[in-house]
N, C-alpha and C positions, 0 to 999 in steps of 0.2 A: 658482286662479291669477288674478292681476290682469292687466289689459291697459292699456296706455297708448297714446295717440295723441299724437305730437309734431307740432305744426303750425309752419309758418314756420321750419323748420330750414334754415340756409344750406347751399347746395350744397357749399361748401368743407368744411363740417363733416361732411357725409355722406360725401364722398370720403375724408377723413382717417379716419373711423370704419371705412370699408370696407377701407382699406389696413391699418389697425391689426388688424382682424379677420383679414385674410389673413396678416399676420406671425405671429399667434398660432394659425393653423390653425383658426379658428372661423368660423361664419357671423356676419354683422353683428348679427343678433338676439342670438346667444349672447354676442357681445362686449359689447353694450350691457347685457345682464343681468349680466355679470361686473363691468362698471364700476359699475353700481348697487349690487351686493352689496358691493363694496369701499368705496364711498362711505357706505353704511349702517353698515358696521363702524367706519369712522373717526369717525362722528358720535357713537358711544357713548363714545368716549374723552373724559375731561374736558379742557377747554381750559386750557392753562397760563395762569397769571396774567400780566398785562400786562408787569410788570417782567421776568419770566422770558423772555417772547417777545422783548422788546427786547434783552435781554442776549444771547440766542441769535443774533439777527439781526446784531449787531455784534461777535460774539465773535472774529472773525478780522480785525477792522479794525486792532487794535493798541492799544486802550486797556489800560493796565497798572495804573492806579491805581483803587482802589475808589471808588465814588461814595458820598457820605454819605447816610444815611437821612433822608428829608424828612418822614416821617409825623409829624403833629401840629404841624408848624411852619407859621407864616404864610407865604404866598407872597411872594417878593421880586421886584421888577422887574429885568429884565436891565440890565446896565451895559455899554455899548459904548464902546470907547476908540479 
């Protein structure tokens, strides 16, 4: 088993971790282990490509028109009116 020492952890973070552990009925140490397990699982998933992430972020904003594909085109300067 590995052991970690975390130095310079803010007191507010410690308090929030303790409260979170209490809500889940665990010790703070077990709560931190669970957080680390979940973080390690997520890092194995491939990160979606940039365009997919941007589209997901703005999916509920109301853009209804498709954006043209720009791959292979020279960049054009913005025109402000």
